[in-house]
TIRO-2110 file (N, C-alpha, C; in Angstrom, 1 decimal):
// TIRO-2110
-23.1, -23.4, -44.8, N, 1, A
-22.3, -22.3, -45.2, CA, 1, A
-22.7, -21.0, -44.4, C, 1, A
-23.9, -21.0, -43.8, N, 2, A
-24.4, -19.9, -43.1, CA, 2, A
-23.5, -19.5, -41.9, C, 2, A
-23.1, -20.5, -41.1, N, 3, A
-22.2, -20.2, -40.0, CA, 3, A
-20.8, -19.7, -40.5, C, 3, A
-20.3, -20.3, -41.6, N, 4, A
-19.0, -19.9, -42.1, CA, 4, A
-19.0, -18.4, -42.4, C, 4, A
-20.1, -17.9, -43.1, N, 5, A
-20.1, -16.5, -43.5, CA, 5, A
-20.3, -15.6, -42.3, C, 5, A
-21.1, -16.0, -41.3, N, 6, A
-21.4, -15.3, -40.1, CA, 6, A
-20.1, -15.2, -39.3, C, 6, A
-19.4, -16.3, -39.1, N, 7, A
-18.3, -16.3, -38.2, CA, 7, A
-17.1, -15.6, -38.9, C, 7, A
-16.9, -15.8, -40.2, N, 8, A
-15.8, -15.1, -40.8, CA, 8, A
-16.0, -13.6, -40.8, C, 8, A
-17.3, -13.2, -41.0, N, 9, A
-17.6, -11.7, -40.9, CA, 9, A
-17.3, -11.2, -39.5, C, 9, A
-17.6, -11.9, -38.5, N, 10, A
-17.3, -11.5, -37.1, CA, 10, A
-15.8, -11.4, -36.9, C, 10, A
-15.0, -12.3, -37.5, N, 11, A
-13.6, -12.3, -37.3, CA, 11, A
-12.9, -11.1, -37.9, C, 11, A
-13.6, -10.5, -38.9, N, 12, A
-13.0, -9.3, -39.6, CA, 12, A
-13.1, -8.1, -38.7, C, 12, A
-14.0, -8.1, -37.7, N, 13, A
-14.1, -7.0, -36.8, CA, 13, A
-13.1, -7.1, -35.6, C, 13, A
-11.8, -6.9, -35.9, N, 14, A
-10.8, -7.1, -35.0, CA, 14, A
-10.2, -5.8, -34.5, C, 14, A
-9.5, -5.8, -33.4, N, 15, A
-8.9, -4.6, -32.9, CA, 15, A
-7.6, -4.3, -33.7, C, 15, A
-7.1, -3.1, -33.6, N, 16, A
-5.9, -2.7, -34.4, CA, 16, A
-4.7, -3.4, -33.8, C, 16, A
-4.7, -3.7, -32.5, N, 17, A
-3.5, -4.3, -31.9, CA, 17, A
-3.7, -5.8, -32.1, C, 17, A
-2.7, -6.5, -32.7, N, 18, A
-2.8, -7.9, -33.0, CA, 18, A
-2.8, -8.7, -31.6, C, 18, A
-3.6, -9.8, -31.6, N, 19, A
-3.6, -10.7, -30.4, CA, 19, A
-2.6, -11.7, -30.5, C, 19, A
-1.9, -12.0, -29.4, N, 20, A
-1.0, -13.1, -29.3, CA, 20, A
-1.8, -14.4, -29.4, C, 20, A
-1.3, -15.3, -30.3, N, 21, A
-2.1, -16.6, -30.5, CA, 21, A
-1.2, -17.8, -30.4, C, 21, A
-1.8, -18.9, -30.1, N, 22, A
-1.2, -20.2, -30.1, CA, 22, A
-1.9, -21.1, -31.1, C, 22, A
-1.6, -22.4, -31.0, N, 23, A
-2.2, -23.3, -32.0, CA, 23, A
-2.5, -24.6, -31.4, C, 23, A
-3.6, -25.2, -31.8, N, 24, A
-3.9, -26.6, -31.4, CA, 24, A
-4.3, -27.4, -32.6, C, 24, A
-4.3, -28.7, -32.6, N, 25, A
-4.7, -29.5, -33.7, CA, 25, A
-5.8, -30.4, -33.3, C, 25, A
-6.7, -30.7, -34.3, N, 26, A
-7.7, -31.7, -34.1, CA, 26, A
-7.2, -33.1, -34.3, C, 26, A
-7.5, -33.9, -33.3, N, 27, A
-6.8, -35.2, -33.2, CA, 27, A
-7.5, -36.3, -34.1, C, 27, A
-8.8, -36.3, -34.2, N, 28, A
-9.5, -37.3, -34.9, CA, 28, A
-10.8, -36.8, -35.6, C, 28, A
-11.4, -37.7, -36.4, N, 29, A
-12.7, -37.4, -37.0, CA, 29, A
-12.4, -36.7, -38.4, C, 29, A
-13.5, -36.0, -38.9, N, 30, A
-13.5, -35.5, -40.2, CA, 30, A
-12.4, -34.4, -40.4, C, 30, A
-12.0, -33.7, -39.3, N, 31, A
-11.1, -32.6, -39.4, CA, 31, A
-9.7, -33.0, -38.8, C, 31, A
-9.5, -34.3, -38.7, N, 32, A
-8.2, -34.8, -38.2, CA, 32, A
-7.0, -34.1, -38.8, C, 32, A
-6.1, -33.6, -38.0, N, 33, A
-4.9, -33.0, -38.5, CA, 33, A
-5.0, -31.5, -38.7, C, 33, A
-6.2, -31.0, -38.7, N, 34, A
-6.4, -29.5, -38.9, CA, 34, A
-5.8, -28.8, -37.8, C, 34, A
-5.0, -27.7, -38.1, N, 35, A
-4.4, -26.9, -37.0, CA, 35, A
-5.2, -25.6, -37.0, C, 35, A
-5.5, -25.2, -35.8, N, 36, A
-6.4, -24.0, -35.5, CA, 36, A
-5.7, -23.1, -34.5, C, 36, A
-5.9, -21.8, -34.6, N, 37, A
-5.4, -20.8, -33.7, CA, 37, A
-6.3, -20.6, -32.5, C, 37, A
-5.7, -20.2, -31.4, N, 38, A
-6.4, -19.8, -30.2, CA, 38, A
-5.7, -18.5, -29.7, C, 38, A
-6.5, -17.7, -29.0, N, 39, A
-6.0, -16.4, -28.4, CA, 39, A
-5.4, -16.7, -27.1, C, 39, A
-4.2, -16.3, -26.8, N, 40, A
-3.6, -16.6, -25.5, CA, 40, A
-4.0, -15.5, -24.5, C, 40, A
-5.0, -15.8, -23.7, N, 41, A
-5.5, -14.9, -22.6, CA, 41, A
-5.4, -15.7, -21.3, C, 41, A
-5.4, -14.9, -20.2, N, 42, A
-5.3, -15.5, -18.9, CA, 42, A
-6.4, -16.5, -18.6, C, 42, A
-5.9, -17.7, -18.1, N, 43, A
-6.9, -18.8, -17.8, CA, 43, A
-7.3, -19.7, -18.9, C, 43, A
-6.9, -19.3, -20.2, N, 44, A
-7.3, -20.1, -21.3, CA, 44, A
-6.1, -21.0, -21.7, C, 44, A
-6.4, -22.3, -21.7, N, 45, A
-5.4, -23.3, -22.1, CA, 45, A
-6.1, -24.5, -22.8, C, 45, A
-5.8, -24.8, -24.1, N, 46, A
-6.4, -25.9, -24.7, CA, 46, A
-6.1, -27.2, -24.0, C, 46, A
-7.0, -28.1, -23.8, N, 47, A
-6.7, -29.4, -23.2, CA, 47, A
-5.5, -30.1, -24.0, C, 47, A
-4.7, -30.7, -23.2, N, 48, A
-3.5, -31.4, -23.8, CA, 48, A
-4.0, -32.4, -24.8, C, 48, A
-3.2, -32.6, -25.9, N, 49, A
-3.5, -33.6, -26.9, CA, 49, A
-3.8, -35.0, -26.3, C, 49, A
-2.9, -35.4, -25.4, N, 50, A
-3.1, -36.8, -24.8, CA, 50, A
-4.3, -36.9, -23.9, C, 50, A
-4.7, -35.7, -23.3, N, 51, A
-5.9, -35.7, -22.5, CA, 51, A
-7.2, -35.8, -23.4, C, 51, A
-7.2, -35.0, -24.5, N, 52, A
-8.3, -35.1, -25.4, CA, 52, A
-8.4, -36.5, -26.1, C, 52, A
-7.3, -37.1, -26.4, N, 53, A
-7.3, -38.4, -27.0, CA, 53, A
-7.9, -39.4, -26.0, C, 53, A
-7.5, -39.4, -24.8, N, 54, A
-8.1, -40.3, -23.8, CA, 54, A
-9.6, -40.0, -23.6, C, 54, A
-9.9, -38.7, -23.5, N, 55, A
-11.3, -38.4, -23.3, CA, 55, A
-12.2, -39.0, -24.4, C, 55, A
-11.8, -38.8, -25.7, N, 56, A
-12.6, -39.3, -26.8, CA, 56, A
-12.5, -40.8, -27.0, C, 56, A
-11.5, -41.4, -26.4, N, 57, A
-11.5, -42.9, -26.4, CA, 57, A
-12.6, -43.3, -25.4, C, 57, A
-12.8, -42.6, -24.3, N, 58, A
-13.8, -42.9, -23.3, CA, 58, A
-15.2, -42.7, -24.0, C, 58, A
-15.3, -41.7, -24.9, N, 59, A
-16.6, -41.3, -25.4, CA, 59, A
-16.9, -41.9, -26.8, C, 59, A
-16.1, -42.7, -27.3, N, 60, A
-16.2, -43.2, -28.7, CA, 60, A
-17.5, -43.8, -29.0, C, 60, A
-18.2, -44.5, -28.0, N, 61, A
-19.5, -45.1, -28.3, CA, 61, A
-20.7, -44.2, -28.0, C, 61, A
-20.4, -42.9, -27.5, N, 62, A
-21.4, -42.0, -27.1, CA, 62, A
-21.4, -40.7, -27.9, C, 62, A
-20.4, -40.4, -28.6, N, 63, A
-20.2, -39.0, -29.2, CA, 63, A
-21.1, -38.9, -30.4, C, 63, A
-21.2, -39.9, -31.2, N, 64, A
-21.9, -39.7, -32.5, CA, 64, A
-23.4, -39.4, -32.3, C, 64, A
-23.8, -38.3, -32.9, N, 65, A
-25.2, -37.8, -32.7, CA, 65, A
-25.5, -37.1, -31.4, C, 65, A
-24.5, -36.9, -30.6, N, 66, A
-24.8, -36.4, -29.2, CA, 66, A
-25.0, -34.9, -29.3, C, 66, A
-25.8, -34.4, -28.5, N, 67, A
-26.0, -32.9, -28.3, CA, 67, A
-25.2, -32.5, -27.1, C, 67, A
-24.2, -31.6, -27.3, N, 68, A
-23.2, -31.3, -26.3, CA, 68, A
-23.1, -29.9, -25.9, C, 68, A
-22.6, -29.6, -24.7, N, 69, A
-22.4, -28.3, -24.2, CA, 69, A
-20.9, -28.2, -23.7, C, 69, A
-20.2, -27.2, -24.2, N, 70, A
-18.9, -26.9, -23.8, CA, 70, A
-18.8, -25.6, -23.0, C, 70, A
-18.9, -25.8, -21.7, N, 71, A
-18.8, -24.6, -20.8, CA, 71, A
-17.4, -24.2, -20.7, C, 71, A
-17.1, -22.9, -20.5, N, 72, A
-15.7, -22.4, -20.5, CA, 72, A
-15.0, -22.9, -21.7, C, 72, A
-15.6, -22.6, -22.9, N, 73, A
-15.1, -23.2, -24.1, CA, 73, A
-13.7, -22.8, -24.4, C, 73, A
-13.3, -21.6, -24.1, N, 74, A
-11.9, -21.1, -24.4, CA, 74, A
-11.5, -21.2, -25.8, C, 74, A
-10.5, -22.1, -26.1, N, 75, A
-10.1, -22.3, -27.5, CA, 75, A
-11.1, -23.1, -28.3, C, 75, A
-12.0, -23.8, -27.6, N, 76, A
-13.0, -24.6, -28.3, CA, 76, A
-12.4, -26.0, -28.7, C, 76, A
-11.2, -26.3, -28.2, N, 77, A
-10.5, -27.5, -28.6, CA, 77, A
-11.3, -28.8, -28.4, C, 77, A
-12.0, -28.9, -27.2, N, 78, A
-12.8, -30.1, -26.9, CA, 78, A
-14.0, -30.1, -27.7, C, 78, A
-14.7, -29.0, -27.8, N, 79, A
-16.0, -28.9, -28.5, CA, 79, A
-15.8, -29.2, -30.0, C, 79, A
-14.7, -28.6, -30.6, N, 80, A
-14.4, -28.9, -32.0, CA, 80, A
-14.1, -30.3, -32.2, C, 80, A
-13.3, -30.9, -31.3, N, 81, A
-13.0, -32.3, -31.4, CA, 81, A
-14.3, -33.2, -31.4, C, 81, A
-15.2, -32.8, -30.6, N, 82, A
-16.5, -33.5, -30.5, CA, 82, A
-17.3, -33.4, -31.8, C, 82, A
-17.3, -32.2, -32.4, N, 83, A
-18.0, -32.0, -33.7, CA, 83, A
-17.3, -32.8, -34.8, C, 83, A
-16.0, -32.8, -34.7, N, 84, A
-15.2, -33.6, -35.7, CA, 84, A
-15.5, -35.1, -35.7, C, 84, A
-15.8, -35.5, -34.5, N, 85, A
-16.0, -37.0, -34.3, CA, 85, A
-17.5, -37.4, -34.4, C, 85, A
-18.4, -36.4, -34.8, N, 86, A
-19.8, -36.8, -35.1, CA, 86, A
-20.8, -36.3, -34.1, C, 86, A
-20.5, -35.4, -33.2, N, 87, A
-21.6, -34.8, -32.4, CA, 87, A
-22.5, -34.0, -33.3, C, 87, A
-23.8, -34.1, -32.9, N, 88, A
-24.8, -33.5, -33.8, CA, 88, A
-25.0, -32.0, -33.6, C, 88, A
-24.6, -31.5, -32.3, N, 89, A
-24.7, -30.1, -32.0, CA, 89, A
-23.8, -29.8, -30.9, C, 89, A
-23.2, -28.6, -30.9, N, 90, A
-22.3, -28.2, -29.8, CA, 90, A
-22.6, -26.7, -29.5, C, 90, A
-23.0, -26.4, -28.3, N, 91, A
-23.1, -25.1, -27.8, CA, 91, A
-21.8, -24.7, -27.0, C, 91, A
-21.0, -23.7, -27.5, N, 92, A
-19.8, -23.3, -26.9, CA, 92, A
-20.1, -22.0, -26.0, C, 92, A
-19.9, -22.1, -24.8, N, 93, A
-20.1, -20.9, -23.9, CA, 93, A
-18.8, -20.4, -23.4, C, 93, A
-18.5, -19.1, -23.7, N, 94, A
-17.3, -18.5, -23.4, CA, 94, A
-17.5, -17.0, -23.1, C, 94, A
-16.8, -16.5, -22.0, N, 95, A
-17.0, -15.1, -21.6, CA, 95, A
-16.0, -14.1, -22.3, C, 95, A
-14.8, -14.6, -22.5, N, 96, A
-13.8, -13.7, -23.1, CA, 96, A
-14.1, -13.4, -24.5, C, 96, A
-14.2, -12.1, -24.8, N, 97, A
-14.6, -11.7, -26.1, CA, 97, A
-13.6, -12.0, -27.2, C, 97, A
-12.3, -11.9, -26.9, N, 98, A
-11.3, -12.2, -27.9, CA, 98, A
-11.3, -13.7, -28.2, C, 98, A
-11.5, -14.5, -27.2, N, 99, A
-11.6, -16.0, -27.4, CA, 99, A
-12.8, -16.3, -28.2, C, 99, A
-13.9, -15.6, -28.0, N, 100, A
-15.1, -15.9, -28.7, CA, 100, A
-14.9, -15.6, -30.2, C, 100, A
-14.3, -14.5, -30.5, N, 101, A
-14.1, -14.1, -31.9, CA, 101, A
-13.2, -15.2, -32.6, C, 101, A
-12.2, -15.6, -31.9, N, 102, A
-11.3, -16.6, -32.6, CA, 102, A
-12.0, -17.9, -32.7, C, 102, A
-12.8, -18.3, -31.8, N, 103, A
-13.6, -19.5, -31.9, CA, 103, A
-14.6, -19.5, -33.1, C, 103, A
-15.2, -18.3, -33.2, N, 104, A
-16.1, -18.1, -34.3, CA, 104, A
-15.4, -18.2, -35.7, C, 104, A
-14.2, -17.7, -35.7, N, 105, A
-13.4, -17.8, -36.9, CA, 105, A
-13.1, -19.2, -37.2, C, 105, A
-12.7, -20.0, -36.2, N, 106, A
-12.3, -21.4, -36.4, CA, 106, A
-13.5, -22.2, -36.9, C, 106, A
-14.7, -22.0, -36.4, N, 107, A
-15.9, -22.7, -36.8, CA, 107, A
-16.2, -22.3, -38.2, C, 107, A
-16.0, -21.0, -38.6, N, 108, A
-16.2, -20.6, -40.0, CA, 108, A
-15.3, -21.3, -40.9, C, 108, A
-14.0, -21.4, -40.5, N, 109, A
-13.0, -22.1, -41.4, CA, 109, A
-13.3, -23.5, -41.6, C, 109, A
-13.9, -24.1, -40.6, N, 110, A
-14.3, -25.6, -40.7, CA, 110, A
-15.7, -25.7, -41.3, C, 110, A
-16.4, -24.6, -41.5, N, 111, A
-17.8, -24.7, -42.0, CA, 111, A
-18.6, -25.6, -41.1, C, 111, A
-18.5, -25.3, -39.8, N, 112, A
-19.1, -26.1, -38.8, CA, 112, A
-20.5, -25.5, -38.4, C, 112, A
-21.5, -25.8, -39.2, N, 113, A
-22.8, -25.3, -39.0, CA, 113, A
-23.5, -25.8, -37.7, C, 113, A
-23.0, -26.9, -37.2, N, 114, A
-23.6, -27.5, -36.0, CA, 114, A
-23.0, -26.9, -34.7, C, 114, A
-22.1, -25.9, -34.8, N, 115, A
-21.5, -25.3, -33.6, CA, 115, A
-22.1, -23.9, -33.4, C, 115, A
-22.5, -23.6, -32.2, N, 116, A
-23.1, -22.4, -31.8, CA, 116, A
-22.3, -21.7, -30.7, C, 116, A
-21.8, -20.5, -30.9, N, 117, A
-21.0, -19.8, -29.9, CA, 117, A
-21.8, -18.8, -29.1, C, 117, A
-21.8, -18.9, -27.8, N, 118, A
-22.5, -18.1, -26.9, CA, 118, A
-21.6, -17.3, -26.0, C, 118, A
-21.6, -15.9, -26.2, N, 119, A
-20.7, -15.1, -25.5, CA, 119, A
-21.4, -14.7, -24.1, C, 119, A
-21.1, -15.5, -23.1, N, 120, A
-21.8, -15.3, -21.8, CA, 120, A
-21.1, -16.0, -20.7, C, 120, A
-21.3, -15.5, -19.5, N, 121, A
-20.7, -16.1, -18.3, CA, 121, A
-21.4, -17.5, -18.1, C, 121, A
-20.6, -18.5, -17.8, N, 122, A
-21.2, -19.8, -17.6, CA, 122, A
-22.3, -19.9, -16.6, C, 122, A
-22.1, -19.2, -15.5, N, 123, A
-23.1, -19.3, -14.4, CA, 123, A
-24.4, -18.7, -14.9, C, 123, A
-24.3, -17.6, -15.6, N, 124, A
-25.5, -16.9, -16.1, CA, 124, A
-26.2, -17.8, -17.1, C, 124, A
-25.4, -18.5, -17.9, N, 125, A
-26.0, -19.4, -18.9, CA, 125, A
-26.8, -20.5, -18.3, C, 125, A
-26.2, -21.1, -17.2, N, 126, A
-26.9, -22.2, -16.5, CA, 126, A
-28.2, -21.7, -15.8, C, 126, A
-28.2, -20.4, -15.5, N, 127, A
-29.5, -19.9, -14.8, CA, 127, A
-30.6, -19.8, -15.8, C, 127, A
-30.3, -19.7, -17.1, N, 128, A
-31.4, -19.4, -18.1, CA, 128, A
-31.7, -20.6, -19.0, C, 128, A
-30.8, -21.4, -19.2, N, 129, A
-31.0, -22.5, -20.2, CA, 129, A
-31.8, -23.6, -19.6, C, 129, A
-32.7, -24.3, -20.3, N, 130, A
-33.5, -25.3, -19.8, CA, 130, A
-33.6, -26.6, -20.7, C, 130, A
-32.8, -26.6, -21.7, N, 131, A
-32.8, -27.8, -22.6, CA, 131, A
-31.7, -28.8, -22.1, C, 131, A
-32.0, -30.0, -22.4, N, 132, A
-31.1, -31.1, -22.0, CA, 132, A
-30.0, -31.4, -23.0, C, 132, A
-28.9, -31.9, -22.4, N, 133, A
-27.7, -32.3, -23.3, CA, 133, A
-27.3, -33.7, -23.0, C, 133, A
-26.7, -34.3, -24.0, N, 134, A
-26.2, -35.7, -23.8, CA, 134, A
-24.9, -35.7, -23.1, C, 134, A
-24.0, -34.7, -23.5, N, 135, A
-22.7, -34.7, -22.9, CA, 135, A
-22.4, -33.2, -22.6, C, 135, A
-21.8, -33.0, -21.4, N, 136, A
-21.4, -31.6, -21.0, CA, 136, A
-19.9, -31.7, -20.6, C, 136, A
-19.2, -30.7, -21.2, N, 137, A
-17.8, -30.6, -20.9, CA, 137, A
-17.5, -29.4, -20.0, C, 137, A
-16.9, -29.6, -18.9, N, 138, A
-16.6, -28.6, -17.9, CA, 138, A
-15.1, -28.4, -17.7, C, 138, A
-14.6, -27.3, -18.1, N, 139, A
-13.1, -27.1, -17.9, CA, 139, A
-12.9, -25.6, -17.5, C, 139, A
-13.2, -25.3, -16.2, N, 140, A
-13.1, -23.9, -15.8, CA, 140, A
-11.7, -23.5, -15.6, C, 140, A
-11.4, -22.2, -15.5, N, 141, A
-10.1, -21.7, -15.2, CA, 141, A
-9.6, -22.3, -13.9, C, 141, A
-8.3, -22.6, -13.8, N, 142, A
-7.8, -23.2, -12.6, CA, 142, A
-7.6, -22.1, -11.5, C, 142, A
-7.6, -22.6, -10.2, N, 143, A
-7.3, -21.7, -9.1, CA, 143, A
-8.2, -20.5, -8.9, C, 143, A
-9.5, -20.6, -9.4, N, 144, A
-10.4, -19.5, -9.3, CA, 144, A
-11.6, -19.9, -8.4, C, 144, A
-11.7, -21.1, -7.9, N, 145, A
-12.8, -21.6, -7.1, CA, 145, A
-14.1, -21.7, -7.8, C, 145, A
-14.0, -21.9, -9.1, N, 146, A
-15.3, -21.9, -9.9, CA, 146, A
-15.9, -23.3, -10.0, C, 146, A
-15.1, -24.3, -10.0, N, 147, A
-15.6, -25.7, -10.3, CA, 147, A
-16.7, -26.1, -9.4, C, 147, A
-16.6, -25.9, -8.1, N, 148, A
-17.6, -26.3, -7.2, CA, 148, A
-18.9, -25.6, -7.4, C, 148, A
-18.8, -24.3, -7.6, N, 149, A
-20.0, -23.5, -7.9, CA, 149, A
-20.8, -24.0, -9.1, C, 149, A
-20.0, -24.3, -10.1, N, 150, A
-20.6, -24.7, -11.4, CA, 150, A
-21.3, -26.1, -11.2, C, 150, A
-20.6, -27.0, -10.5, N, 151, A
-21.2, -28.4, -10.3, CA, 151, A
-22.5, -28.3, -9.5, C, 151, A
-22.5, -27.5, -8.5, N, 152, A
-23.7, -27.3, -7.6, CA, 152, A
-24.8, -26.7, -8.5, C, 152, A
-24.5, -25.7, -9.2, N, 153, A
-25.5, -25.1, -10.0, CA, 153, A
-26.1, -26.0, -11.1, C, 153, A
-25.2, -26.8, -11.7, N, 154, A
-25.6, -27.7, -12.8, CA, 154, A
-26.5, -28.8, -12.3, C, 154, A
-26.3, -29.2, -11.1, N, 155, A
-27.1, -30.3, -10.5, CA, 155, A
-28.5, -29.8, -10.2, C, 155, A
-28.7, -28.5, -10.2, N, 156, A
-30.1, -27.9, -9.9, CA, 156, A
-30.8, -27.6, -11.2, C, 156, A
-30.2, -27.8, -12.4, N, 157, A
-30.9, -27.4, -13.6, CA, 157, A
-31.5, -28.6, -14.2, C, 157, A
-32.2, -28.4, -15.4, N, 158, A
-32.8, -29.5, -16.2, CA, 158, A
-31.9, -29.9, -17.3, C, 158, A
-30.6, -29.6, -17.3, N, 159, A
-29.8, -29.9, -18.4, CA, 159, A
-29.3, -31.3, -18.4, C, 159, A
-29.5, -32.1, -17.3, N, 160, A
-29.0, -33.4, -17.2, CA, 160, A
-30.1, -34.4, -17.2, C, 160, A
-30.2, -35.2, -18.2, N, 161, A
-31.2, -36.3, -18.2, CA, 161, A
-30.5, -37.6, -17.8, C, 161, A
-31.2, -38.6, -17.4, N, 162, A
-30.6, -39.8, -17.0, CA, 162, A
-29.8, -40.4, -18.1, C, 162, A
-28.5, -40.8, -17.8, N, 163, A
-27.6, -41.3, -18.8, CA, 163, A
-26.7, -40.3, -19.4, C, 163, A
-26.9, -39.0, -19.1, N, 164, A
-26.1, -37.9, -19.6, CA, 164, A
-24.7, -38.1, -19.0, C, 164, A
-23.7, -37.7, -19.8, N, 165, A
-22.3, -37.7, -19.4, CA, 165, A
-21.7, -36.4, -19.1, C, 165, A
-20.9, -36.3, -18.0, N, 166, A
-20.3, -35.0, -17.6, CA, 166, A
-18.8, -35.2, -17.6, C, 166, A
-18.0, -34.4, -18.3, N, 167, A
-16.6, -34.4, -18.3, CA, 167, A
-16.1, -33.2, -17.5, C, 167, A
-15.2, -33.5, -16.5, N, 168, A
-14.7, -32.5, -15.6, CA, 168, A
-13.2, -32.5, -15.6, C, 168, A
-12.6, -31.3, -16.0, N, 169, A
-11.2, -31.1, -16.0, CA, 169, A
-10.8, -30.0, -15.0, C, 169, A
-9.9, -30.3, -14.0, N, 170, A
-9.6, -29.3, -13.0, CA, 170, A
-8.2, -29.6, -12.5, C, 170, A
-7.7, -28.6, -11.7, N, 171, A
-6.4, -28.7, -11.2, CA, 171, A
-6.3, -29.9, -10.2, C, 171, A
-5.1, -30.6, -10.2, N, 172, A
-4.9, -31.7, -9.4, CA, 172, A
-5.0, -31.4, -7.9, C, 172, A
-5.5, -32.4, -7.2, N, 173, A
-5.7, -32.3, -5.7, CA, 173, A
-6.9, -31.4, -5.3, C, 173, A
-7.6, -30.8, -6.2, N, 174, A
-8.8, -30.0, -5.9, CA, 174, A
-9.9, -31.0, -5.5, C, 174, A
-10.5, -30.8, -4.3, N, 175, A
-11.6, -31.6, -3.8, CA, 175, A
-12.9, -30.9, -4.1, C, 175, A
-13.9, -31.6, -4.7, N, 176, A
-15.2, -31.0, -5.0, CA, 176, A
-16.3, -32.0, -4.6, C, 176, A
-17.4, -31.5, -4.2, N, 177, A
-18.5, -32.3, -3.8, CA, 177, A
-19.3, -32.7, -5.1, C, 177, A
-19.5, -33.9, -5.4, N, 178, A
-20.2, -34.4, -6.6, CA, 178, A
-21.6, -34.8, -6.2, C, 178, A
-22.6, -34.4, -7.0, N, 179, A
-24.0, -34.8, -6.7, CA, 179, A
-24.1, -36.3, -6.6, C, 179, A
-25.0, -36.8, -5.7, N, 180, A
-25.1, -38.2, -5.5, CA, 180, A
-25.6, -39.0, -6.7, C, 180, A
-26.3, -38.2, -7.6, N, 181, A
-26.8, -38.9, -8.8, CA, 181, A
-25.8, -39.0, -9.9, C, 181, A
-24.5, -38.7, -9.7, N, 182, A
-23.5, -38.8, -10.7, CA, 182, A
-22.6, -40.0, -10.3, C, 182, A
-22.4, -40.9, -11.2, N, 183, A
-21.6, -42.0, -11.1, CA, 183, A
-20.2, -41.8, -11.8, C, 183, A
-19.1, -42.0, -11.0, N, 184, A
-17.8, -41.8, -11.6, CA, 184, A
-17.5, -43.0, -12.5, C, 184, A
-17.2, -42.7, -13.8, N, 185, A
-16.8, -43.8, -14.7, CA, 185, A
-15.3, -43.9, -15.0, C, 185, A
-14.7, -42.7, -15.1, N, 186, A
-13.2, -42.7, -15.4, CA, 186, A
-12.6, -41.6, -14.6, C, 186, A
-11.3, -41.8, -14.2, N, 187, A
-10.6, -40.8, -13.4, CA, 187, A
-9.1, -40.9, -13.8, C, 187, A
-8.5, -39.9, -14.3, N, 188, A
-7.0, -39.9, -14.6, CA, 188, A
-6.4, -38.6, -14.3, C, 188, A
-5.1, -38.6, -14.2, N, 189, A
-4.3, -37.4, -14.0, CA, 189, A
-3.2, -37.3, -15.1, C, 189, A
-2.9, -36.0, -15.4, N, 190, A
-1.8, -35.7, -16.3, CA, 190, A
-1.2, -34.4, -15.9, C, 190, A
0.1, -34.5, -15.6, N, 191, A
0.8, -33.2, -15.1, CA, 191, A
0.1, -32.6, -13.9, C, 191, A
-0.3, -31.4, -14.0, N, 192, A
-0.9, -30.7, -12.9, CA, 192, A
-2.4, -30.7, -12.9, C, 192, A
-3.0, -31.6, -13.7, N, 193, A
-4.5, -31.6, -13.8, CA, 193, A
-5.0, -33.0, -13.6, C, 193, A
-6.3, -33.1, -13.3, N, 194, A
-7.0, -34.3, -13.2, CA, 194, A
-8.3, -34.2, -14.0, C, 194, A
-8.7, -35.3, -14.6, N, 195, A
-9.9, -35.2, -15.4, CA, 195, A
-10.7, -36.5, -15.2, C, 195, A
-12.0, -36.3, -15.2, N, 196, A
-13.0, -37.4, -14.8, CA, 196, A
-14.2, -37.4, -15.8, C, 196, A
-14.8, -38.5, -15.8, N, 197, A
-16.0, -38.7, -16.6, CA, 197, A
-17.1, -39.3, -15.7, C, 197, A
-18.2, -38.6, -15.6, N, 198, A
-19.3, -39.0, -14.8, CA, 198, A
-20.6, -39.4, -15.6, C, 198, A
-21.5, -40.2, -15.1, N, 199, A
-22.7, -40.4, -15.7, CA, 199, A
-23.9, -40.2, -14.7, C, 199, A
-24.9, -39.6, -15.2, N, 200, A
-26.1, -39.3, -14.4, CA, 200, A
-26.9, -40.6, -14.3, C, 200, A
-27.2, -41.1, -13.1, N, 201, A
-27.9, -42.4, -12.9, CA, 201, A
-29.2, -42.3, -12.3, C, 201, A
-29.7, -41.0, -12.0, N, 202, A
-31.0, -40.9, -11.4, CA, 202, A
-32.2, -41.3, -12.3, C, 202, A
END
């Protein structure tokens, strides 16, 4: 209940001008069918339902009890889906203040005490954090040239233990250099995006 009170209190501190919002739904797990709002800001797009469904089919034997990181959390659709399906902890990292407030509101509505929202630039977060995660979700804004920088920086941190999984969603036809210690497990395309799942094998 602590997070619910904290996040709902944060949500009350809104600007006078209403934010334009959209909606996404949780596909599976304890919150299956719940519809949640997200703030429509530049570069923020919830992952498509069919993409999230495929992703969590890939992760079904790994998600329960996993400690997860959602970089570029945006709407929080992927991270909330992970919590709904049994992840033990989720750190949401998001820079946009309006998106952060809406994400806090959604976690409060769900009474999701295992979700932690961090208002920070993803690169700065990676520079400071030193704890390991079981699964990391990476879904940076498209056409900003961010994906490669994040992958290179992530490979230099202590966030990835052997066997950790990394989900990467990016615009189609974008070429990135993947660390040699990452093994490609899954690779699919949907519309204008491609999404992949890697495992650390070092």
